[in-house]
C-alpha positions, 0 to 999 in steps of 0.5 A: 499500500502506498503511504501518503505523508501528511506529517507537519514536520519533520515531513515529506521531502522530494524523492530525489533529496532522499535518494541523493542524500542516501548515496552521499552517505555511502560515497560523497562526491566520489571521495570514497568517504561518507558525507557523515565523515567528510570535513566540512572544510573540504573543497567538496563540502564548501562547494555544497554550501556555496551552491546552496547559497547561490540557489537560495538567492536565485530561487527567491530572487534575493537582492544584493546586500543580503547574506544567506547563512546556515545555522543550528538551533532551529527557529527556536534559537532565532527567537532570541537571536533576532532581538539580541541582534536587532532590538535596541529598546522596542520591537513589535510582534504579531501573535498568530499562534504558539510559535509566535507566542514563544518568539514574543516570550524570548523578545521580552528578555531584551526590551519592550515588546508591543504585541500589536495584534493577536488571534488568541481570543479565537484559538488563533483561527484568523489573521489579525488586521487593522493593527498599528505598528509603532513607528519607533519599533526597531522591527516588526516580527511576524510568523507567516504560517501557523502550523498548529492552527492553520492560518497563513499570511499570504502577502508581503506586508508594508509596515513602515519599520524593518520587517522580520519573518519566521518562514519555517513552514512556508519558505519556497511555497510562494513567491515573496519579495525579499526586499520587503524584509530585513530578516527571514529565518526558519527551521528547514524540516518542513519544506527544505531538509531534514531537521538539524539546519536553520536558514537565515536571510539577513539584510547586511545593513540591519546589523551592528546597530545595537549597543549590547554585547552579543556572544560571538556564537549568537551574532549574525555577523559572525556566521556571515563573515565565516560563510556558515563555517564559524563552527562545524555546520550540520553537514547532512541536512545542508547537503539534503537542502541543496538537493531540495533546492535543485529539485525546486529549480527542476520543478520550475521554481517558486512561482510554479510551486505556488501554482501547484500549492494553490491547486492542492489547497483548493482541492483539500479545502473544497472537500472539507467545505463540501463534506457533511462530516467535516468542517475547517477550523479557519472560517475565513478563506483568505486566512487559510494556510496552504501548507497546513490544512486543519479541520475537525469533525462537523457538529454532531459527528464529533464522536467519529474523530478517532474512527476516522483517523484509524480509517484513514491511517489504514488506507495509507494516510499518515500523520493527519492527526492534529497537533495535541493542543488543537485536536482534530486533523491536520493535512500538511501539504508541503511542496514535496507532497504530490497532488495525487496524495491530496486526491487520495485523502479526499477519496478517503474522506468521501468514502467515510462520508458514504459509510456514515450517511 
């Protein structure tokens, strides 16, 4: 039976990423050594990093004056690195979910935090609007995709202050204007690579403006100056990321990927809205995530939740159980998930509806 991988992260990767990484684990670049054994400063691996950076810049159309670096620590470490490096006295944040809340908590250690909008009052099932970002904020931080509750900011905001974005789960899924941001970061384990590497796209001129002493390891400038080689980088995930970037280019780039993602999301939400047994947790169509489609049993059918999860799992739908804090179901439609997998899940939902009517 074919398995369809809807896990929210670590999550599905392109077959070529998996196969090429497996091959490199056995013999990296004809060296006769495993990728796990090779020096990160060998010419073969330095070439991997250089190519990955070049493809980042090409696929996202990153302008001059920005650096791309690979780090450890996940997006969670960025929650403190961002204010450490960018906050003088005050920063603004938008609270759209659990990860945004954690970023806010860390930022409060460094100065005043203005939470300009929050959707916590409705369990994060919408994107706040109509807020005002203080003109004296050093930056405004957003989390573009809410993996747990299924909302997504699908536009590049104009806010009048430097814009910072956590794009852990939707990077490369839609066309973005990098010039609108001073910093974009994310853990790679959703749309790019296995867990273990974090990317950061940094506008160089935003650095060096705070007075505090920053530990060497937590300075963006440290890693930029050493081209991600200040300490031993996560070699295997970076290599896997390069394979995914190559796959993205072969697929036609980010613009083509966005078209595919829109089709997948429309199919998935269309069935949820049509099917009498289910309902989406995000009511406003414009706020619904293309990456993480969250839904629950419809009113009157709540008792079927476990039964449907078991029913779908038996038919090869893996990882559709919702986050422990949200319940229900979550179908993650990351770039590498084929359209056919969404079709398969829709067919299972229709079959279950027929059995219960």
